[in-house]
N, C-alpha and C positions, 0 to 999 in steps of 0.2 A: 337458485334455490337456496335454502338455508337450513342450517342444522345447529347442533350444539355440542358442547363438550360435556356430555352427561355422564354421570357416574351411577347409575342405579337403575332400578327398574321395578319390576312388579313380581308379586308373588301371588298365589291365589288358590282359589278353590271355587267350588260351585256355590252360587247363591241362589236360593230358591225360597219359596215361602214356607212350606211345611217341613217335612223331615229333611235333615241335612244329608245330601248324598256324599258318598266317599270322595275324597280328594283325587282328582285326575292326576296320575303320575306319568310324566313324559320325560324323555331324555333332554338334558340341558342343551340349549342351542345358542346361536348368536344373539346379539342384542336385537330386540324388536325394532321395527322400522319407525323412525321419527326424523323430523327436521326441526332443529339441529339434531345430528346423530348422537346417540348415547355412546360415550367413549369409555366409561368405566363400569360397564354392566357386569354384575355378578349374577350368573344364572342360578336359579333354584330348581327344585323338583316340583312338578305339577303345573297347575295353571290357575289363574283367577277367572271366575265367571261372573260377569255382571248380569243381573236378572231382575225380574219384576219385584223382588223383595228387597232390593238394594236401597240403602239409605245413605245420606251424607251426614256423618257425625262431626260436629264442629265444636271446638273448645275455645271460648273467648270471643269477643266481638270482632276482632280482626279476622279470625277464622270463619265466623258466621258470614261476614260480608263476602269472602272468597267463596264459601260454600254456596251461597245464594246465586252468585254469578255462574258457578259451575252447574247448578241445577237449571238455570236458564239455558245454558248452552247444551246440556244434555237433552233437554226438551227440544231445542231448535234442531239438534242433530238426529232427532227421531227416536230417542231412547225413552220417551215418556216422562211423566212427572215423578221426580225423585224427591222425597221429603228431606228437609234439613232438620236434624234433631240434635239434642245435647245428650250426653251420657255415655254409656259404654258401647263398644262396638260388638257386632255379631258377624257371623259368617256372611260374606258378600257385601259388607258395608264398605264405603269409602270414608276414610278418616282424614280430615283436614286439621292440621295443628300448627300453632305458632309457638316457637320456643327460642327466645332471645339468647339463651345460653349456648346455642349450637354454633360456636365460633368456627368450627371446621367448614361450615356451609358458606363462609365468606359473606360478602356484601349482598349477593343476589342469588346464591345457590339454594338448592332444596334437596331433600332426601325423599326418595320414593321407594316404598317397600310393598310387596304383595305376597300374601300368603292366604290365610283364611279370610282376611280382609285386606284391602289395599289402603296404605297410609301415605300421606304427603305431609312433610314437615318443612317449614321455613322459619328463618329467624324473624321475619315480619310477614304481614299479609301479602305484600307484593311477591316475596320470595315463594311463599306457598302457592300463590297464583300461578307462577311459572310451572310448578309441578302439575297443576290441573290442566295446563295446556298439553303437557306430555301425555297425560291420561286421555284427553280427548283424541289426540292423534292415535293412541293405541286402540281406542274403541272404534276409530274410523274403519278399522279393518275387521271388525267383528267383536262380539261380546266376550270372547275368551282371550286372555292375555297370559303369556308365559310367566311363570314365577321368577322372581329375581329382585334385585335391589340396585339402586344407583344413588350416588351423590353427584349432583349435576351443577357445576359452577361455571359461569361465563368467564371468558378471557378478557373481555373489554366491557367497560361500564356503559358506553354509548353505542347503541345499535340502531341506526336510524335510516329514515327516508326523508328526503327534502323534496317538497313540491312547490313549484312556482305557479300558484293560482293567481299570479299577477297579470294584469291586463286581461288575460283570457280566463273567463269564469269556468270552474269545474264543478259539476253537480255535487251537491252534498251527499247524495246516495253513493256516488263514486268514492268520495272521501271516507264515508262510513265503512264501505267495504274494505278500504285500505286499512283503516284502524283495526278492524276485526282480524284481517289476515296478518297484519304486523304482530298483534298480540299472540295469535295462534303460533307464530314462529319465534316468539320471545324477543321481538324487536320492541324497543321501549321509547323511541323518540321520533316524533313527526315534526319536522321543521317546515312551517308554512309561511311563504311569502304571499300575502294577499291584502286586499283592501276591505276594511270593515266600513260600512256606511256610517259616515260621521255626522254627529249632531253638532259638534263644535265647528266643523269646517264644511258646511253643505256645498260650498263651491267646488269641492273635490269629489263630489259624488257622481262621477262618470262611471259607466258600466265597464268591466264587471266588478261588482262588489258583493259582499255578504252582509246580511242584516245581523244585528247583534244577537237576536234570538237564534238565528241559524248557527252562529258561532257558539253560543251557550250550549246548544244541544250537542254539537260536535265535541266540545270540551268535556261535557258530562260523559259522553261515550268513551272518550279517551281516559277519563278518570276511572270509570268502571273497569276498563280493560288495561289499566296500568301503562298507558301510552301517554307520555308527556307531550303536549302539543305546544311547541315553541313558536311564537309569532315573530315575523320579520317585516319591517318596513325598511326597504333598502334606502340608504343614504350615505353620503351626501349626493351620490350619483343615482341615476335611475329614479329620480324623484318626480318625473313628469306626471304620473298618475295623481299626485297630490298637489303639485304647484303649477300645472299648466295654465290654470286660471289665476295665478298669483305672480305676475311679473315682478312685483316688488321683492319677492324672495329668490328670484332666479339670478344666477351668476351672469355677469355681463363681461363679454370679451373686450379686447383692446379696440375693436372697431365699433363698439357700442351695441353689439347684438346680444340680445337676451338668450340664455340657454335653458329652455324649459326642463331639461332633465337634470340640471345641476343646481343644487342648493348653494346659495352664497354663504359659505361658512365663516365669512368675516363679519357678519352682522348679528347682533344679539336677537333681532327679530326672527332670523332663520332658525337659530337654536331654540328659541321659545316655541316656534311653530312645531318643530319636530318633537320636542319633549311633550307638548300638549297632546300630540297624537299618541305618544307612548302611554300617557296617563289615561287617555280614552280607551286604548286597547286593554288596559288593566281592568276595565270594567267587565270584560268578558273572558279574558285569558287568565288562567290561574298559574301558569308556568312560573318557575323561579328563574327562568332565563329569558333574555331578550336578544334577538338577532338584529343588528343594524346594517347588515350587508357590508358596506364600506368597500365595495368592489367597483372597478372600472370608472372611477370618478373622472379621469381624464381620457376616457376611451375615445380614440380618434383625434386627439389633440394633445396639448401639453400645457404645463403651468405657465410657460412663457407668454401665452396669450392672455393671461389674467394677472397683470402686475400687482393688483391690489392684494392678492393672496400672499405674495412674498412680502409686501409692505406690512401686512398684518402680522406675519410670523416674526419679522425683525423688530417690530414695535413691542411684541410680547416677549420674545426670547433672545433678542440681541442681534448684533450685526452678522453673526455667523449662522443665523437661522436659515433654513431652506423653505421653499414652498410646501414641501411635504410635512414640515413641522406644523403648519397650519392645519393640514389634514389630520395629523395625529392628535393635535390639540382638540379638534372637534370630536374625534373618537373618544378621547379621554374625558371630555366633558359629558358625553353621553354615558360613558362608563360610570361616572360619579352619580349622575342622575338615576341610573338604573340601580346602583348599589344602595342609594338612599332609600329605595323602595323595595329592597330585598331581592333584587334580581341581578344575576350574573350576565355579563356581556359576551356576545359572540360576534365575530367578524370573519369575512373572507380574507385570504392571505395576499391577494395580488397587489394591494395597495402598499404593502410593506416591502419596499424595494431596497431598503438600506440607505436611502438618501436623507433620512431624517436624523436630527440630532436629539430630538425629544423622544424618549422611549414610550412605547405603548404601555398603558397602565397594567400593573401586575394583576394576574388573575383573569385577564381577557382571554377567552378561548379563541383560538385561531383555527378556522376550517380551511385546510390546505387543498386547493384544487388546481393551482397553476404553478408551473416551475418558474420561479423568479430568483433573484439573487440571494434573498434570505431563505435558506433551506429549513426544512422541518427541524433538523438537529439544532440549528441556531435558535429557533423559536423555543424549543424545549429547554435549551441551556439558559435562555433568558427568563425562564419561569412560566412560560405560557402552556397551558394544556392545548394539545393539538389533536384535531380530528381529521381523519383522512377522508376527504371529499373529492378524491381524484377525478379528473375529467374522464379517465378510463371507466368510471362508474356511471357516467351520464347517459340519459336517454333524452334526446332532443326531438321534439315533434318535427317530422319531415326532415330530419338531419341525422346526426351521429347517434348510434346506438351502441351501448356497451357490448363487448363480445364476451358473454359469460362463459361460453365453452373455453375460449382461449385463456381466460383468467383462471378457470378451474384447472386446466391442464398445466398451467404455469405455477400452480400452488400459491396463487396470490393471497396475501393476507394484509391486514391493516398497517403493517410496517413498510409496505411498498408504496411510496409516494411518487408523485410526478417529479422526476429529477433526482430522487434520492431513495435508497433502500436502507432502512435502519436495521442494526443488528439486534436492538432491544426494543421491547414494546413499552418501556418506561416513558411516561409522559404522553403516550398516545392514548387518547380517550376511547377511540373506536373508529368507526367508519360509517358512511351513509351512501346510498345511491341517490341521484338527483334527477328529477323529472322536470324538463324545461320546455317552454312553448315557443321557441324562437320563430318557428313557422307555424302559427296557430292553426292553420287549416291543413297542415301537412298530414295529420292523423287525427282521428276522433279519439275521445277519451276511452272508449271501449277498445280500440286498437292499442292504445298506450297500456291499458291494463294487461292485455295479453303479452305485449312485449316486455313489460316490467316484471312479470311474474317470475321467470327464472332468475332474474337479477336479484329480486327481493329475497328469494329462498337461498341463493348463494351468499348474499350479504349476511343473512341470519346465521348461516353456517360458519362463516369465517370470523364473525365477531363473537360468536359463542364458543366454538370449538375448533377442531382440526380443520385445516384448509381443504383437505382432500380425504374425506372419510371413505369414499369408494374408489376403486382402481380406475374407473372410467367415468366420463361425464354422462354417458348414457345410463349407467347404473345410478348415478346421482339423480338424474331427472326422473327415473323410474321410482326412486325413493319418494320424491316429492309428489309424484302423481298418486302414489299409494295413499297418502294422507289427505290429499285434496285441499279444499278451502275450509276456512273457519266455519263453525256453526253460526248461522244467522247471516252468512254471506249471501247476497242476492245476485241472481243472474240478471244483469242489466241488458243482456242481449235478447231477451224474450220480447217478441212482438205480440200484442194481445189479439190481433185479428189475422186470419190467413191472407195470403196473396189473393188479389182479385180486384175487380172494378166496383167502386162504391160511390154512392151519392153522399157527399159530405154536406151536412146542413147545420147552420148556426144562425139562429134567428131568421132574418129574411134572406140570408145568403145561402145559396146552394151551388155546389160545384161537383163535377164528376171527375174522379181521379182513379187511375189504375195504380194500385199499391203493390210494391214489390219490396220484399225484405232484402237488405244488403248483407254481405258476409259478416259485417261487424255488428249486426243486430239493430240497425235502424231501418227506415223505409224510404223509398223514393215515391213521389206522387206525380204521375204523368197525366197530363190533360188529354182530352179526346183528340187534340191535334198533335200529340206526341211530344209535347214540351214538358219540362219538369219544373216543379216549384223550387225556387231558390231565393236566397237573400244575398244581395251583392252590393247594394248601394250605400252611400254615406262614406264617412272617413274610415280608412283602414288602419288598424293597429295590429302589428305583427301579422300582417296579411289577412286580417279578419275584419269584416264590416261590423263594428261594434257600436254604431251610432243608433240609439233608440229612435224609433219612428221611421227608420229607413224602410223602403218598400220591399215586400215579398213579391217576386215577379215570376213569370213563366219564361224559362230559358231552354235552349237546346240541351237535351239530356246528355250527360257525360258520366260514365260509371265512376271515374276517378275524382269527380268533383264533390268534395266532402260537404260543401255548402248546399248541396241538393239532398242531404240526408237529414231525416226528421225522426223525432221520437214521438210516439203516441203515448202521452202521459195521461193515465187515468185520473179523471176529476169527477166531481159530482155531476151526473147527467150526461157524461160522455167522455170526450178526450180533448186535451189541449195539444196543439202541434208545437213542439219545441225544436228549434234548430240544433242539430248535433254539435255544431261548432260555436255559434254565438251564444247558445244557451238562453236565447230569448224566445218568447212564445208569440205565435201569430195573434194579432189583434185586428179587429175589423173596425175601421173608422165609420163615422156617421154616413159618409157617402159611399160606403161599400168597399173601400180599398183595403188590401191586406198589408199590414205593417208588422214590424217586430218591436217588442217592448219587454223590459224586465218585468217579472210578475208583480212587483210592488209598485210599479209606475202606472200600468194600464191593465185592465182585466183581460186575461187571455180569452180568446173565443172558445166556447165550448161546442164541440162538434159531435153530432150524432152521425153514425155511419149506417147506411142501408145498402145491402148488396144489390148490384145491378145484374 
């Protein structure tokens, strides 16, 4: 769960349409419940009452934009249509203001006050936006809010979530839910490793990818909710999604074998290929940062098997150069390319083992996830901003899950890195949780959402405020449960039809299936012979059959087999059947076979269901 280091709160009164009722006077109490928690709450007398006559009063265009988003969210949360107006405030109104002179609010803080009306002030629109998230959480528990005030300032600038939608496609609806919940908890950075369908390199368009329009919509949502979406194309390792069909760009070992996951950093063609992908991503991502990964380049091997790397380094940097200097050289050239386009570079830390003589370019942010020889303190001393991306914060599909309870009880905060605990937060930009698909079929994305929810809220708490605002973890989880999910968050576990036996009809094809909802919100489809619909054929990537056109077959039913879980996705005229793991839809071939395809490659079969 997550909270914040808040300093203020609300004051209030009754808001109603006609005569103004007397202010309710109640005894001052503890800070109202929010995540992140309010740490500097000053209680007042009385309470604020949101009602049918409430308006949002905004001053200046920045405030108007924030006010409109707040109005959208109030409507989505069931509070009705609240008008956005200019001018003076009256009892029951919500006032959103931007005041650049309020230096005490810091870079991202806001002030919230509630009395006869409730006011939120930030130095910029983004800062005021965070105050509206607190207000939404307060209203999640009812229309009456205790009077008081807070000045709420985060401890760390970067409060993030990393998602590897690499190889394994994650639904855009799931990502949209994540953006909304992140913003609701004042997290501000979503780092996405994924593949955008390329016009410049169509040979790389293997599934799963996202279309440019899908990314544009996601980025627009992030901008509305003040979540920066930072793209990543991992390099020079883990490049197989991009160069598996480009052997000319692959690193060759001393036995002449091509390495599809490793980019040959010694050739100008490889650098040109990578930077052309960066430039294409800039068409859809607006972030001022670029993540190039730079992790695990020699995973499972070593530089000794690639003598050309050492030769390149010595040719460029002299006789004392090391193979890692060639690696750092590639990082620095990417850094320069990004900087020329107004973007700051980010990398993982594990490739920085201290074996290099060439320094990493100043200003490169290092995300520290693995304990290696070069510690966070050294990186900070060398002038690198460092983000804590500790492995203890990871959630791996079918593998390691962060132990949020243990971290909470240990008072974990972003100064605690893998292999080193820092005394000061100076140089530490913040922290993030990371969601990884190492065993892509190990869990569905709905299961990942449930598992990640406590970690997300805890991360929000420790990056904004105190590490342990409640004496026990149970109290902390109760705090989070009280405020729920963000307005507009969609329950993706809903199944549109009840369990039962149905005739599924699509064109000339009819099949009878017994539909059963799974605990994670998908369905299984069993035939009259007791076998279940599954996709399993073709090439496996991270244990997932991601080959478009591979067959959908009937196999022995197994409750734990996630490849037998399907989503009934509403489309015009009926439903599409989308596999929970591959995220491809059932397509019917001309000869009646069921196959799976991405939605932009073949039309999904549209099924009508009739109860049997």
